[in-house]
Each structure stands twice: as C-alpha cells, then as structure tokens.
N, C-alpha and C positions, 0 to 999 in steps of 0.2 A: 685583078681579073680572076686569079685562082681563088681568092677569098669569096668573090661573088659566085663562082661556079660551085664551090663547096657549100656555100649558104643555100644556093638553089637546090643542090643535091640533098641537103639536109631537110629542106622544106618539103621536097617531093617525097622523100622517104618517110617523113613524119606523117604526111597526108595519107600515103598508102597504108601506113601502120594504123592510123586512126580509122580509116575506112574498114579495114579488116576487123578491128576491135569493135566497131559500132554495128557491123552487120554480120549476124551469125551465118547467113547463107554464103557470104563471101568467104568467111573463115573456113566453112566446111568445103567449099569449092577448092580453096587453095591447099588445105591439108590433105585432101584426097589426091592431089597431084604432087604432093611432096614438097611444096614451096615453103611450108611452115610446119612445125611439129603438130602432129595429130593429137588432139586433146584426149582421145579415147583409145589410143593405139594399144595400150596394155591394160585397160580396164579402169573404171572410175574409182574403185577403192585403192588401187595402186596410185592413181593420179593424186588422190588425197593424201595418202600416207608416204609415198615415195620410198617404200621398203622394197629393196631389190629382190628379196626372196618371193615377193608376190608380183613380180614383173612377168606377166604372161606374154612372152615374146611372140607366140603364135596365136595371139588373141583373135585376130580376124579370121584365120582359118578355123579356129575352134568355134567361132560364132556363126559360120556360114554353112547353110545346107548345100548339098550337092545335087547334081542332076539325078543321081540314083534315088534321091528322096522324093522325086516327083511322082505323082500317082500313075500307076500303070493304066488305070481305067478312070475315065471321067464320066460323070452322070449328068447328062445334058438336061434331064427333066428336074434337076434340083438346083436352086439358087442358094448358095451357101454364104450367108452374111456373117461376118465376125466383127466384134467390137472389143477393143482392148488397148493396152498401153505398151510400154517398151518391151515387155516380155513377148509380145506378138509382132515384133519388128521383122516380118517375114513377107517376102514377095508372094502375092496371092496366087501365082502360078503353081505353087505347091499344094493348093487346095483342089479337091476332086469334083467340085460342083461345076456345072456348065457356066455359071456366072458367080464370081467370088468377091464381091465388094467388101472393103474393110473400112471401118470407122475408127479413127484415132481418138481415144478419150482425151478430152482437154483441148482438142483442136477444133477446127471448123466443122459444122454439121456435114454429114454425108447426105447429099441430096439424091434421092433415088427415083423421083417422079412417082409413078404408080407401079405397085408391085405386079409382076406378071403372074396372074392367077392360073395360067395354064401350066405353071411349074410349081413344085413344092418350094416354099420359101422358108428357110431355116435360119435362125439367128443364134449365135453363140457369143455370150458376153463373158469376158475374162476379167477377173479382179485379182490383184496382188493382195496378199494378206494384210499388209500395213495400210493399203489404200482403203480397205473396207472400213477401218476405223477413222480414216481421214475424211472420207467423202460420203459414206453411206448412212451415217447416223444423223445427218443434218439435212434441213430442207433443200440445200443446194444440190442434192443428188439429182433432183428433177432437171435442173438446168444442165448438169453434166451429162446425164445418161438419156435424157429425153429431148429437151430443147436443142441441145448441141450433139445429139446422137445421130440417129437415122431419121431423116425427115422427108416427107413426100414432096415438099416444095418449099421455097423460101420467097416471101414477098418483100420487095425492097421497101425500106422505110420511106415515108413521105418526104423527109428532109434530104434523102439521098440524091434526088433529082436536082436539088438546088445547091448541092455541096461543091459544085465546080466540076472541072474535067476529071474523068476517071483515069487513074494512072495506068500505064500499060503494064504488061506482065513483067517486063524486066525491072521496072521501077518497084513494083510490088515485091518482087524477089529480093531486090537490093535492100529495100527498107524493112523487110520482114524482121521483127524483133529488134528494131533499131534501139540501141542504147541499153538493152537488157543485159545485166551483169557485165557491163563493159570493162570494169576494173579487173575482174577475174580473167576475162579473155585477154586483155592487154598484158597482164602479168604472165599469163601462160605463154603467149607468143614471144615475149621478150626473154623469159627465163626458164624455158622448158626444153631448150636444146643444149647440146654439149657446149661448154663444160658445166653449165649450170645444173643440169640434171644430176651429174655426178656429185656435185656439192650438196644438192638436196638429199640424195640417197645417203651420203656420208653423215649428214646431220641427223636424218631419221634413224640410222643405225645407232648413232651415239646416244640419242634420247632413249631409245629402246634398251640398249645394253647398260647404260649407266643409271637411268631413272625408271625404267619400265614403262615409259610413256609412249603412246602412239597417238598423237594429236589428230583429231578429225575422224577416227575410226575406232572400232572395238575389235580386239583380238580374241580369238577363241581360247578356251582354257588350255588346249593342247598346243597353242601357238602356231597352228597350221592354217588358220582361216581368218579372214577379215570380214567385218560386218558394219552396216550403217548403225550409228548410235541410236537413231530413232527406233530401230527394231529391237534394241536390247535394253536401253536405259529406261527404267520404269517412271522416270520423271516426264517422259514423253507419253502422250496418250496413244501413240501408235505402237508402243512396245508390245512384243509378244509375251512379255512376262508381267504385264500390268493386268490386274483382275478385271474381268468384264462381267457385270451382273446379268442374269438371265433376261431381265426386263429390257436391257439395252440390246441384247441379241434379238429379242422379239421385235423391237423397232426396226432393226436392220432387215430381218426377214420380211416384215411388212413392206418395207421400201423395195426390196427385191421383187416381191409379188406385184407391187404397183408398176414397176418397170416392165415386168412380163406382160401384165394385162394391157398396158399401153401398146406394146408391139403386136400382141394378138389382135387387138382392135384395128391396128393398122393393116392387118392382113397376113401376118406371119403365121405359118402353120404350127410352129413351136419355137420357144425361146429357152435355150439351155444356159446354165451358169457354170463357170469353172473358176475355182479359187486356187491360186498358186501360192504355196507357202513361202514365207520369207526365207532367205538363205540361212539365218540363224536357227530357224525352226527345224531345219533338216540337219544341220551340221553341229549344233551346240544347244539343243533344246533343254538339256539338264543343268544349264548354268543358272537357272532360276526356276521359279514356279510358272511353268508354261500355262497359258490361259486356254489352250485347246479351242481357239475361236473357230477354226475351219471345221473341225469335227463336230462341234456343237451346232453349227449352222447346218451342215449337211444332214445331221440327225434330227433337226427340228421338224416335228410333224406338220407345222404350219407352212413350211416352205413348199410352194406349189411348182416351182420350176424344176425340171429334171436337172440332175447334176452330173457333170463330167468330173470325177474325183481324181485328183493328182497326188494327194499327200502321201498315201501309203506306198505308191510306186516310187516316188522320189526318195522316201526314207530308205529304200533298198538300193538307191543309186545316188549317193551323195556326190559322186564325181560328175554329176550332170550340171553342177554349178561352176562358174568360172573361178579361177584362182584369184585373180585380181579385180573382180567385178562382182556386183551384187545380183547379176542376172544369171539365168541358166545358159549353158552353152548349147551347141547344136544338137547334142543328145536330148536335152530337154525340149528344144524346139521340135525335134523329130518326133518325140512322143506326143507332143501337143498336136502336131499336124496329123499324125496317125489317128488319134482319138477323134478329131474333128472330121476327118475324111470317112471314118466309119459311120458317122451320122449321115453323110451324103449317100453312102451305100444303103443304109437302112431305110432311108426315105425314098429311094428311087424305085420306080416300077420296072426298071430294066436291070435288075441285079444279075 
C-alpha cells in the first residue's frame, strides 16, 4: 500500500513538473508566487554564468519604475504608440499620452482598428543595437516590424473556420510556447534551488580562478561586467566589433525609411526611431575596434525618421545597466520614458 502511494505521489509530482517545464506561462505563474526558483531573479547573465559577484540580489527593485516616475501631466489629444523589445518592458501607464498602446516586437500584431484622426498619433520604434544587425538587413524586417507590428485589422484565414473548435483563453494561456526550450526550463526547475545553486556558483568560481574561463558569457577587461558573447565575439555578425561596410548601413537606413513610410501611410503623424546601445558598447567599447553602428546610422543623411538618441547620455551613465543582466535598469527605463513623454508634450496642443 505504501509502495503504491509513493508511486502515485511520484507520478503526480512528475506530471506537475513536466507541465511546468512544458508551459512557459505556468512556470512564470509559479515562480512569481515563489513555488519554484525564478529564472530571472538575479539577471540573465548571472543565470548563465552563476558567478556570485554578479548576483544582483535587488534585481527586481532595480528594474521597476516607481509611482514617482509616472507623468504629472497627460496629454489627452496625443495617442502615444510604442514598439520595442525587452528594453521597453514597461507598464504603459508610465507614458504621458491619452492612449498608450505598445507593440511587442516578435509577438502577435497589435491590432488598433482605425487610428483616431482627431488626435495626434505618434509612434516610437525602439531597436537594440545587436537587433539592428539581426533583423534589419534582411527582407524579414517587413514581417517583424510591419506585418507583425501595428495593424489596422486582422482577417482570419479561410482555413481557420474549418480548423475545429477555438480553444478558450485558459487553454491558450496554458499551451502558449508549449515545449519551447523545455530541457533548459526543466534543468532550471530541478537544479536552481539550494543547494544546487551553491554548487553551481562554486564551480563557476573555480573555472574562473583556475582557468580564467567564464562559459556562456564574456567578462569585461576590468572584470567588473558581463556581456553576451554575440555582442562581443567578432565571429558573430551581431558583434559590436565586427566591421560594417557603409553599403550595409545604407540598406539598413533604407529599410528604416520603408517602415516609417508604411506607418505614415497608415495615418501616424510621425514615426521616431530610438537605438539603444549594447551593454558592451557602453561599458567596454575599447576591448576591440568598435564599429560605431549607432552613430553612423544617426548621422546618415538618408535617414528620414527623427531620432531619439540615447548613446551619448548612456556613456555618461554606465551604472544604468544591470550588474547581472544585459538590459538597462530602472534608471535607463526612466530616461527612455522621459524622452518619449517629451514627444507627447511636444505634439500636444494643450501644453
């Protein structure tokens, strides 16, 4: 009887574990409530390296804007649209427009219906430096930033009606991302709590001290910062130290202009672009021959979109990036929000 009970308990535990590993939403729901280790509690670069000196214990607080950062004034005659990736992981209540929709790059399209022409409709598109090289030089940029960007409507495919019953919202939530990177998530759930994390940190320190190795990340020359290898290693085409010919940048500028023209035709009053530098660009740009991609794009006379420039300010504030993560902290987010909100004030007739 005891054996049967233990077997049943084991099967139930295994089933729950596999459900968590298979479904990213379930994992996020459980780690937010403290049932399992949070994969991003201390930053993604710490999570890769497990070096204790880069364990940012107050990571969540350092990443979160406060109520004091919310705009004092909101401009009801301006609809402030933003489009970006994880650097713009910000609640839209911090924006100063009357309506502040956000489109997540790489996710589902943001369906807006018809733009309200009684208001000024402004769009700000954010690009991370490495993403420019990954997405903007190839024809796929149209699918990412136009077809899956902000769309006036979405027509269901003819086959959708014959595809069977539509799953309810809970089922969609449960199955979202089903099976994606399941092995990594399963390993994290099983081996990222005490005492395993202590063993991981001890192993990482040993590799660093004895062999000078930091698997999965790149350490700065002064040993104070961690970076993604793709930002640093010139064998990657996303590296900030890999030469970029002018003709390639011309292609990128042309593609940016195409995106801008598309949204102007949709009815937006203006489309701004903002390029956020890689962490290594700000904290260790002299480790190689930096390609100055952002400055060259911003200075390109063919670029038609107005620019919100970040790079010079960030160079004066290297502490605006997380210790154990590749993203900026709340100081960087705060600066982004301030710059975007200034556009709302500029376009409003009720300043």
